[in-house]
LOSEVEX-943227 format. One record per residue: residue number from 0; residue in one letter; x negated, y, z of N, C-alpha, C in turn. Coordinates in steps of 0.02 Angstrom, whole numbers, plus 50000, padded with zeros to 5 digits. Example, Ala and Ser with C-alpha at 12.3 -4.5 7.8 and 13.67 -1.06 7.14 Angstrom:
% LOSEVEX-943227
+-----+------+-------+-------+-------+-------+-------+-------+-------+-------+-------+
| seq | type |   npx |   npy |   npz |  capx |  capy |  capz |   cpx |   cpy |   cpz |
+-----+------+-------+-------+-------+-------+-------+-------+-------+-------+-------+
|   0 |    a | 49340 | 49716 | 50390 | 49385 | 49775 | 50390 | 49340 | 49835 | 50390 |
|   1 |    s | 49358 | 49888 | 50354 | 49316 | 49947 | 50357 | 49355 | 50002 | 50394 |
+-----+------+-------+-------+-------+-------+-------+-------+-------+-------+-------+
This chain:
% LOSEVEX-943227
+-----+------+-------+-------+-------+-------+-------+-------+-------+-------+-------+
| seq | type |   npx |   npy |   npz |  capx |  capy |  capz |   cpx |   cpy |   cpz |
+-----+------+-------+-------+-------+-------+-------+-------+-------+-------+-------+
|   0 |    m | 49178 | 50538 | 48920 | 49226 | 50484 | 48928 | 49253 | 50486 | 49000 |
|   1 |    s | 49318 | 50482 | 49007 | 49351 | 50486 | 49073 | 49343 | 50420 | 49111 |
|   2 |    t | 49331 | 50427 | 49176 | 49328 | 50367 | 49218 | 49396 | 50351 | 49249 |
|   3 |    q | 49444 | 50394 | 49235 | 49511 | 50383 | 49263 | 49548 | 50331 | 49222 |
|   4 |    p | 49588 | 50289 | 49257 | 49630 | 50242 | 49220 | 49683 | 50282 | 49180 |
|   5 |    s | 49705 | 50254 | 49126 | 49757 | 50288 | 49088 | 49823 | 50284 | 49125 |
|   6 |    p | 49867 | 50334 | 49116 | 49932 | 50332 | 49149 | 49974 | 50272 | 49128 |
|   7 |    e | 49958 | 50244 | 49070 | 49995 | 50186 | 49046 | 49974 | 50122 | 49080 |
|   8 |    s | 49918 | 50123 | 49116 | 49894 | 50063 | 49150 | 49946 | 50038 | 49199 |
|   9 |    t | 49960 | 49974 | 49196 | 50007 | 49944 | 49244 | 49971 | 49889 | 49280 |
|  10 |    v | 49973 | 49892 | 49346 | 49942 | 49840 | 49387 | 49992 | 49784 | 49399 |
|  11 |    l | 50052 | 49803 | 49419 | 50106 | 49755 | 49433 | 50172 | 49783 | 49412 |
|  12 |    r | 50219 | 49739 | 49398 | 50289 | 49758 | 49387 | 50333 | 49715 | 49431 |
|  13 |    t | 50386 | 49746 | 49455 | 50438 | 49710 | 49491 | 50503 | 49723 | 49454 |
|  14 |    a | 50559 | 49701 | 49482 | 50623 | 49712 | 49449 | 50637 | 49786 | 49437 |
|  15 |    r | 50617 | 49829 | 49484 | 50634 | 49900 | 49479 | 50573 | 49946 | 49476 |
|  16 |    l | 50514 | 49920 | 49487 | 50455 | 49964 | 49495 | 50397 | 49943 | 49451 |
|  17 |    r | 50357 | 49994 | 49437 | 50292 | 49983 | 49404 | 50240 | 50012 | 49451 |
|  18 |    l | 50187 | 49975 | 49466 | 50131 | 49999 | 49505 | 50074 | 50014 | 49458 |
|  19 |    r | 50047 | 50074 | 49465 | 49994 | 50097 | 49420 | 49941 | 50134 | 49461 |
|  20 |    p | 49881 | 50142 | 49433 | 49829 | 50178 | 49468 | 49850 | 50251 | 49484 |
|  21 |    m | 49826 | 50275 | 49540 | 49836 | 50343 | 49561 | 49791 | 50388 | 49520 |
|  22 |    l | 49818 | 50444 | 49495 | 49780 | 50491 | 49454 | 49777 | 50559 | 49488 |
|  23 |    r | 49730 | 50600 | 49467 | 49726 | 50669 | 49493 | 49792 | 50706 | 49482 |
|  24 |    e | 49824 | 50689 | 49427 | 49888 | 50722 | 49410 | 49944 | 50704 | 49459 |
|  25 |    d | 49933 | 50656 | 49502 | 49983 | 50636 | 49552 | 49977 | 50677 | 49616 |
|  26 |    l | 49934 | 50727 | 49617 | 49920 | 50764 | 49679 | 49983 | 50793 | 49710 |
|  27 |    d | 50027 | 50824 | 49672 | 50087 | 50853 | 49702 | 50128 | 50800 | 49739 |
|  28 |    f | 50137 | 50742 | 49707 | 50176 | 50689 | 49739 | 50140 | 50660 | 49800 |
|  29 |    v | 50076 | 50646 | 49793 | 50037 | 50618 | 49849 | 50037 | 50667 | 49907 |
|  30 |    h | 50026 | 50730 | 49893 | 50026 | 50780 | 49946 | 50094 | 50786 | 49979 |
|  31 |    a | 50147 | 50780 | 49940 | 50215 | 50784 | 49969 | 50225 | 50731 | 50023 |
|  32 |    i | 50198 | 50671 | 50012 | 50204 | 50618 | 50063 | 50157 | 50632 | 50121 |
|  33 |    l | 50094 | 50646 | 50106 | 50043 | 50652 | 50158 | 50049 | 50716 | 50200 |
|  34 |    a | 50088 | 50764 | 50177 | 50100 | 50825 | 50215 | 50167 | 50824 | 50252 |
|  35 |    d | 50206 | 50773 | 50243 | 50273 | 50768 | 50274 | 50267 | 50743 | 50346 |
|  36 |    p | 50284 | 50784 | 50396 | 50276 | 50763 | 50466 | 50315 | 50699 | 50483 |
|  37 |    e | 50372 | 50689 | 50451 | 50410 | 50628 | 50466 | 50376 | 50566 | 50435 |
|  38 |    a | 50353 | 50572 | 50373 | 50319 | 50516 | 50340 | 50253 | 50499 | 50374 |
|  39 |    m | 50221 | 50550 | 50403 | 50155 | 50542 | 50434 | 50159 | 50536 | 50510 |
|  40 |    r | 50217 | 50525 | 50536 | 50228 | 50523 | 50608 | 50183 | 50472 | 50643 |
|  41 |    h | 50165 | 50417 | 50610 | 50125 | 50365 | 50641 | 50051 | 50370 | 50622 |
|  42 |    y | 50033 | 50424 | 50588 | 49963 | 50438 | 50570 | 49937 | 50493 | 50616 |
|  43 |    p | 49871 | 50500 | 50620 | 49844 | 50551 | 50665 | 49866 | 50623 | 50649 |
|  44 |    k | 49876 | 50638 | 50584 | 49896 | 50706 | 50565 | 49922 | 50706 | 50494 |
|  45 |    c | 49954 | 50761 | 50477 | 49972 | 50773 | 50407 | 49910 | 50797 | 50371 |
|  46 |    l | 49908 | 50787 | 50305 | 49850 | 50806 | 50267 | 49864 | 50868 | 50225 |
|  47 |    s | 49812 | 50909 | 50218 | 49815 | 50968 | 50175 | 49813 | 50946 | 50102 |
|  48 |    r | 49823 | 50994 | 50057 | 49818 | 50978 | 49986 | 49748 | 50955 | 49968 |
|  49 |    e | 49697 | 50986 | 49997 | 49628 | 50966 | 49984 | 49615 | 50895 | 50011 |
|  50 |    e | 49642 | 50879 | 50069 | 49634 | 50812 | 50097 | 49672 | 50760 | 50055 |
|  51 |    a | 49729 | 50780 | 50027 | 49766 | 50735 | 49983 | 49727 | 50722 | 49918 |
|  52 |    a | 49693 | 50773 | 49893 | 49651 | 50763 | 49833 | 49594 | 50715 | 49849 |
|  53 |    a | 49564 | 50721 | 49909 | 49511 | 50675 | 49930 | 49538 | 50605 | 49938 |
|  54 |    w | 49600 | 50598 | 49961 | 49634 | 50533 | 49967 | 49637 | 50498 | 49899 |
|  55 |    i | 49658 | 50536 | 49848 | 49661 | 50509 | 49780 | 49592 | 50486 | 49758 |
|  56 |    e | 49541 | 50528 | 49769 | 49473 | 50510 | 49750 | 49450 | 50446 | 49786 |
|  57 |    r | 49467 | 50439 | 49850 | 49447 | 50378 | 49887 | 49480 | 50316 | 49856 |
|  58 |    h | 49542 | 50322 | 49836 | 49575 | 50264 | 49805 | 49547 | 50249 | 49736 |
|  59 |    q | 49528 | 50300 | 49699 | 49496 | 50288 | 49635 | 49429 | 50254 | 49645 |
|  60 |    e | 49393 | 50272 | 49698 | 49330 | 50237 | 49714 | 49344 | 50165 | 49734 |
|  61 |    r | 49398 | 50153 | 49771 | 49418 | 50084 | 49788 | 49431 | 50043 | 49725 |
|  62 |    y | 49464 | 50074 | 49675 | 49477 | 50038 | 49612 | 49411 | 50016 | 49581 |
|  63 |    r | 49362 | 50061 | 49580 | 49297 | 50045 | 49550 | 49259 | 49992 | 49591 |
|  64 |    q | 49259 | 49999 | 49657 | 49220 | 49954 | 49699 | 49255 | 49888 | 49712 |
|  65 |    d | 49320 | 49890 | 49727 | 49356 | 49830 | 49749 | 49405 | 49803 | 49698 |
|  66 |    g | 49420 | 49842 | 49647 | 49470 | 49821 | 49598 | 49541 | 49828 | 49623 |
|  67 |    c | 49549 | 49864 | 49678 | 49616 | 49874 | 49707 | 49616 | 49935 | 49751 |
|  68 |    g | 49673 | 49954 | 49776 | 49684 | 50012 | 49819 | 49758 | 50024 | 49821 |
|  69 |    l | 49778 | 50081 | 49848 | 49849 | 50099 | 49844 | 49863 | 50122 | 49773 |
|  70 |    w | 49919 | 50101 | 49745 | 49940 | 50122 | 49678 | 50003 | 50162 | 49684 |
|  71 |    i | 50017 | 50201 | 49633 | 50081 | 50238 | 49629 | 50135 | 50188 | 49608 |
|  72 |    a | 50188 | 50185 | 49648 | 50246 | 50144 | 49631 | 50298 | 50191 | 49601 |
|  73 |    e | 50320 | 50175 | 49540 | 50370 | 50219 | 49508 | 50425 | 50177 | 49478 |
|  74 |    r | 50484 | 50209 | 49476 | 50542 | 50176 | 49445 | 50533 | 50175 | 49369 |
|  75 |    s | 50577 | 50139 | 49335 | 50572 | 50133 | 49262 | 50579 | 50200 | 49227 |
|  76 |    d | 50612 | 50249 | 49259 | 50618 | 50315 | 49228 | 50557 | 50359 | 49241 |
|  77 |    g | 50505 | 50331 | 49274 | 50444 | 50368 | 49287 | 50444 | 50406 | 49354 |
|  78 |    t | 50499 | 50404 | 49391 | 50502 | 50438 | 49455 | 50458 | 50401 | 49506 |
|  79 |    p | 50407 | 50434 | 49534 | 50367 | 50401 | 49585 | 50406 | 50395 | 49650 |
|  80 |    v | 50398 | 50338 | 49684 | 50434 | 50327 | 49747 | 50386 | 50318 | 49806 |
|  81 |    g | 50323 | 50300 | 49792 | 50276 | 50290 | 49847 | 50208 | 50268 | 49823 |
|  82 |    m | 50167 | 50250 | 49872 | 50100 | 50224 | 49860 | 50097 | 50156 | 49895 |
|  83 |    i | 50088 | 50104 | 49856 | 50090 | 50036 | 49882 | 50034 | 49998 | 49848 |
|  84 |    g | 49998 | 49957 | 49886 | 49944 | 49920 | 49854 | 49906 | 49874 | 49901 |
|  85 |    l | 49848 | 49854 | 49878 | 49804 | 49808 | 49913 | 49739 | 49844 | 49926 |
|  86 |    m | 49718 | 49845 | 49989 | 49655 | 49876 | 50008 | 49614 | 49826 | 50048 |
|  87 |    l | 49549 | 49829 | 50039 | 49505 | 49788 | 50080 | 49483 | 49831 | 50139 |
|  88 |    q | 49501 | 49809 | 50200 | 49488 | 49847 | 50261 | 49443 | 49806 | 50307 |
|  89 |    e | 49396 | 49840 | 50340 | 49355 | 49804 | 50388 | 49391 | 49805 | 50456 |
|  90 |    i | 49410 | 49746 | 50478 | 49446 | 49737 | 50541 | 49405 | 49690 | 50584 |
|  91 |    d | 49385 | 49713 | 50643 | 49347 | 49672 | 50689 | 49286 | 49639 | 50655 |
|  92 |    g | 49253 | 49677 | 50611 | 49192 | 49653 | 50578 | 49204 | 49609 | 50517 |
|  93 |    i | 49266 | 49599 | 50497 | 49282 | 49556 | 50439 | 49322 | 49598 | 50388 |
|  94 |    r | 49303 | 49591 | 50324 | 49341 | 49625 | 50271 | 49405 | 49586 | 50258 |
|  95 |    e | 49460 | 49619 | 50270 | 49526 | 49588 | 50264 | 49566 | 49620 | 50207 |
|  96 |    p | 49605 | 49581 | 50169 | 49649 | 49609 | 50118 | 49713 | 49634 | 50150 |
|  97 |    e | 49724 | 49700 | 50144 | 49783 | 49730 | 50176 | 49834 | 49752 | 50123 |
|  98 |    v | 49897 | 49733 | 50134 | 49952 | 49759 | 50095 | 49974 | 49823 | 50130 |
|  99 |    g | 49968 | 49879 | 50095 | 49986 | 49944 | 50124 | 50043 | 49975 | 50085 |
| 100 |    y | 50083 | 50016 | 50120 | 50140 | 50049 | 50088 | 50157 | 50114 | 50122 |
| 101 |    l | 50167 | 50165 | 50082 | 50190 | 50231 | 50104 | 50242 | 50252 | 50052 |
| 102 |    v | 50303 | 50260 | 50073 | 50357 | 50278 | 50027 | 50380 | 50349 | 50043 |
| 103 |    h | 50391 | 50388 | 49991 | 50417 | 50456 | 49999 | 50484 | 50454 | 50035 |
| 104 |    r | 50493 | 50500 | 50081 | 50554 | 50499 | 50123 | 50619 | 50499 | 50082 |
| 105 |    d | 50619 | 50532 | 50025 | 50679 | 50533 | 49982 | 50698 | 50463 | 49958 |
| 106 |    h | 50653 | 50415 | 49963 | 50665 | 50348 | 49937 | 50666 | 50294 | 49992 |
| 107 |    w | 50667 | 50315 | 50054 | 50672 | 50267 | 50109 | 50738 | 50230 | 50105 |
| 108 |    r | 50737 | 50169 | 50132 | 50796 | 50126 | 50139 | 50828 | 50106 | 50072 |
| 109 |    n | 50785 | 50102 | 50021 | 50808 | 50076 | 49956 | 50775 | 50010 | 49939 |
| 110 |    g | 50735 | 49982 | 49984 | 50703 | 49918 | 49973 | 50640 | 49921 | 49931 |
| 111 |    y | 50616 | 49981 | 49914 | 50557 | 49986 | 49871 | 50494 | 49960 | 49905 |
| 112 |    a | 50485 | 49976 | 49970 | 50425 | 49952 | 50005 | 50423 | 49876 | 50005 |
| 113 |    k | 50479 | 49844 | 50021 | 50481 | 49771 | 50023 | 50468 | 49742 | 49953 |
| 114 |    e | 50502 | 49769 | 49904 | 50496 | 49742 | 49836 | 50423 | 49745 | 49811 |
| 115 |    a | 50392 | 49803 | 49819 | 50323 | 49810 | 49795 | 50274 | 49772 | 49839 |
| 116 |    a | 50285 | 49772 | 49905 | 50240 | 49736 | 49951 | 50241 | 49661 | 49936 |
| 117 |    l | 50299 | 49634 | 49919 | 50303 | 49563 | 49899 | 50260 | 49550 | 49837 |
| 118 |    a | 50264 | 49594 | 49788 | 50225 | 49585 | 49727 | 50150 | 49590 | 49742 |
| 119 |    v | 50131 | 49637 | 49785 | 50061 | 49645 | 49803 | 50037 | 49584 | 49842 |
| 120 |    r | 50078 | 49561 | 49889 | 50061 | 49501 | 49928 | 50047 | 49442 | 49882 |
| 121 |    d | 50092 | 49430 | 49835 | 50085 | 49373 | 49790 | 50026 | 49381 | 49743 |
| 122 |    m | 50015 | 49442 | 49718 | 49957 | 49455 | 49675 | 49892 | 49441 | 49714 |
| 123 |    a | 49889 | 49464 | 49776 | 49829 | 49454 | 49816 | 49813 | 49380 | 49825 |
| 124 |    m | 49864 | 49341 | 49835 | 49853 | 49269 | 49846 | 49846 | 49230 | 49781 |
| 125 |    d | 49890 | 49243 | 49733 | 49892 | 49203 | 49672 | 49838 | 49222 | 49622 |
| 126 |    l | 49825 | 49287 | 49614 | 49777 | 49309 | 49563 | 49709 | 49325 | 49592 |
| 127 |    r | 49706 | 49349 | 49653 | 49642 | 49367 | 49683 | 49615 | 49313 | 49730 |
| 128 |    g | 49656 | 49262 | 49744 | 49632 | 49205 | 49782 | 49626 | 49214 | 49857 |
| 129 |    h | 49656 | 49265 | 49885 | 49653 | 49274 | 49958 | 49696 | 49222 | 49993 |
| 130 |    g | 49670 | 49194 | 50046 | 49707 | 49143 | 50085 | 49759 | 49173 | 50131 |
| 131 |    h | 49753 | 49238 | 50142 | 49803 | 49274 | 50183 | 49798 | 49348 | 50167 |
| 132 |    v | 49849 | 49385 | 50187 | 49848 | 49458 | 50184 | 49872 | 49484 | 50251 |
| 133 |    i | 49852 | 49545 | 50266 | 49873 | 49577 | 50329 | 49907 | 49644 | 50313 |
| 134 |    s | 49938 | 49672 | 50364 | 49959 | 49743 | 50363 | 49942 | 49771 | 50432 |
| 135 |    l | 49910 | 49828 | 50432 | 49893 | 49864 | 50494 | 49949 | 49913 | 50508 |
| 136 |    i | 49979 | 49907 | 50567 | 50038 | 49947 | 50583 | 50033 | 49973 | 50654 |
| 137 |    r | 50045 | 50037 | 50663 | 50046 | 50066 | 50730 | 50104 | 50036 | 50770 |
| 138 |    p | 50095 | 50024 | 50835 | 50147 | 49993 | 50875 | 50214 | 50031 | 50874 |
| 139 |    s | 50212 | 50096 | 50865 | 50274 | 50136 | 50864 | 50309 | 50135 | 50796 |
| 140 |    n | 50278 | 50108 | 50744 | 50306 | 50110 | 50677 | 50351 | 50050 | 50664 |
| 141 |    l | 50410 | 50053 | 50692 | 50457 | 49997 | 50685 | 50480 | 49985 | 50613 |
| 142 |    p | 50492 | 50037 | 50573 | 50512 | 50023 | 50503 | 50458 | 49985 | 50464 |
| 143 |    s | 50394 | 50002 | 50473 | 50341 | 49965 | 50438 | 50336 | 49894 | 50463 |
| 144 |    q | 50347 | 49884 | 50528 | 50347 | 49816 | 50555 | 50403 | 49776 | 50523 |
| 145 |    a | 50460 | 49807 | 50512 | 50517 | 49772 | 50480 | 50500 | 49753 | 50409 |
| 146 |    v | 50465 | 49797 | 50372 | 50445 | 49779 | 50304 | 50397 | 49720 | 50306 |
| 147 |    a | 50348 | 49722 | 50351 | 50300 | 49666 | 50356 | 50337 | 49601 | 50370 |
| 148 |    r | 50384 | 49602 | 50416 | 50422 | 49541 | 50432 | 50463 | 49518 | 50372 |
| 149 |    s | 50490 | 49567 | 50334 | 50533 | 49549 | 50277 | 50494 | 49515 | 50221 |
| 150 |    i | 50427 | 49522 | 50220 | 50387 | 49488 | 50169 | 50352 | 49427 | 50199 |
| 151 |    g | 50377 | 49405 | 50257 | 50353 | 49343 | 50287 | 50296 | 49349 | 50337 |
| 152 |    m | 50275 | 49410 | 50352 | 50220 | 49420 | 50400 | 50246 | 49415 | 50471 |
| 153 |    s | 50200 | 49398 | 50516 | 50215 | 49400 | 50587 | 50154 | 49431 | 50622 |
| 154 |    q | 50166 | 49457 | 50683 | 50111 | 49488 | 50718 | 50059 | 49436 | 50736 |
| 155 |    w | 49997 | 49451 | 50719 | 49941 | 49405 | 50729 | 49900 | 49426 | 50789 |
| 156 |    k | 49883 | 49491 | 50793 | 49841 | 49515 | 50847 | 49846 | 49591 | 50849 |
| 157 |    t | 49812 | 49621 | 50897 | 49805 | 49694 | 50900 | 49731 | 49710 | 50890 |
| 158 |    t | 49718 | 49770 | 50865 | 49649 | 49792 | 50854 | 49647 | 49868 | 50859 |
| 159 |    r | 49587 | 49893 | 50862 | 49576 | 49966 | 50856 | 49551 | 49977 | 50785 |
| 160 |    f | 49584 | 50021 | 50751 | 49566 | 50037 | 50682 | 49564 | 50113 | 50677 |
| 161 |    k | 49507 | 50140 | 50656 | 49497 | 50212 | 50653 | 49516 | 50245 | 50719 |
| 162 |    g | 49497 | 50211 | 50774 | 49506 | 50239 | 50840 | 49575 | 50233 | 50870 |
| 163 |    l | 49621 | 50202 | 50835 | 49690 | 50196 | 50858 | 49711 | 50123 | 50864 |
| 164 |    e | 49755 | 50109 | 50912 | 49781 | 50041 | 50919 | 49827 | 50025 | 50860 |
| 165 |    h | 49818 | 49966 | 50832 | 49860 | 49942 | 50777 | 49880 | 49870 | 50791 |
| 166 |    l | 49940 | 49853 | 50769 | 49960 | 49783 | 50767 | 49937 | 49757 | 50699 |
| 167 |    v | 49913 | 49696 | 50698 | 49892 | 49665 | 50636 | 49943 | 49611 | 50620 |
| 168 |    f | 49982 | 49624 | 50567 | 50030 | 49574 | 50543 | 49994 | 49534 | 50488 |
| 169 |    r | 50011 | 49470 | 50483 | 49977 | 49427 | 50435 | 50025 | 49374 | 50408 |
| 170 |    i | 50012 | 49354 | 50347 | 50043 | 49294 | 50318 | 49988 | 49256 | 50281 |
| 171 |    r | 49987 | 49191 | 50293 | 49940 | 49148 | 50257 | 49973 | 49120 | 50195 |
| 172 |    r | 49933 | 49106 | 50145 | 49959 | 49079 | 50082 | 50002 | 49018 | 50094 |
| 173 |    t | 49981 | 48974 | 50140 | 50017 | 48912 | 50153 | 50084 | 48924 | 50187 |
| 174 |    d | 50095 | 48984 | 50214 | 50157 | 48998 | 50250 | 50208 | 49038 | 50209 |
| 175 |    r | 50192 | 49055 | 50149 | 50238 | 49099 | 50111 | 50272 | 49062 | 50055 |
| 176 |    k | 50325 | 49093 | 50034 | 50361 | 49071 | 49975 | 50354 | 49126 | 49923 |
| 177 |    s | 50327 | 49111 | 49865 | 50319 | 49161 | 49813 | 50388 | 49183 | 49790 |
| 178 |    s | 50398 | 49249 | 49787 | 50465 | 49273 | 49771 | 50466 | 49326 | 49717 |
| 179 |    v | 50409 | 49349 | 49694 | 50407 | 49401 | 49643 | 50361 | 49379 | 49588 |
| 180 |    e | 50383 | 49386 | 49527 | 50340 | 49369 | 49470 | 50287 | 49422 | 49463 |
| 181 |    v | 50225 | 49400 | 49457 | 50169 | 49446 | 49447 | 50151 | 49443 | 49373 |
| 182 |    r | 50148 | 49501 | 49342 | 50133 | 49504 | 49270 | 50065 | 49534 | 49259 |
+-----+------+-------+-------+-------+-------+-------+-------+-------+-------+-------+
């Protein structure tokens, strides 16, 4: 019996996107993002194909342990556009719910990160009961900061995460306006 979620599994839907669990079969797409020097400019390094496969396995483990992780975001025609989801991250000794997003460069500036991040934000608060969500963003990553602000987040603090300085953006449930239907 397979422990992998079925490709038909849908975690969330937005007006243009479906978020579903990441599968081994997504390796080519995942590697295309994680090996792209421009997409990974704010990360310590680009990842090899083997490291991208391990990335998928880590997210599948997150699904089993936490019930969440980065998911594949795809258009209605099945074209994947990125990896967007909810991860539980240890920040300054506290497990925090993080809205994360990595969009393939071919799909930048189409509003996909904002659209899916809004759905993840609302799911985290409305269905999972989190009082707030965060996003960890490198100080040089202005586009990701813009996405965080566009979903109502503001800079809360700075921290060291995996040895690197990060800005921690946050929005509390009481400060947001729900804007995406969660199905």
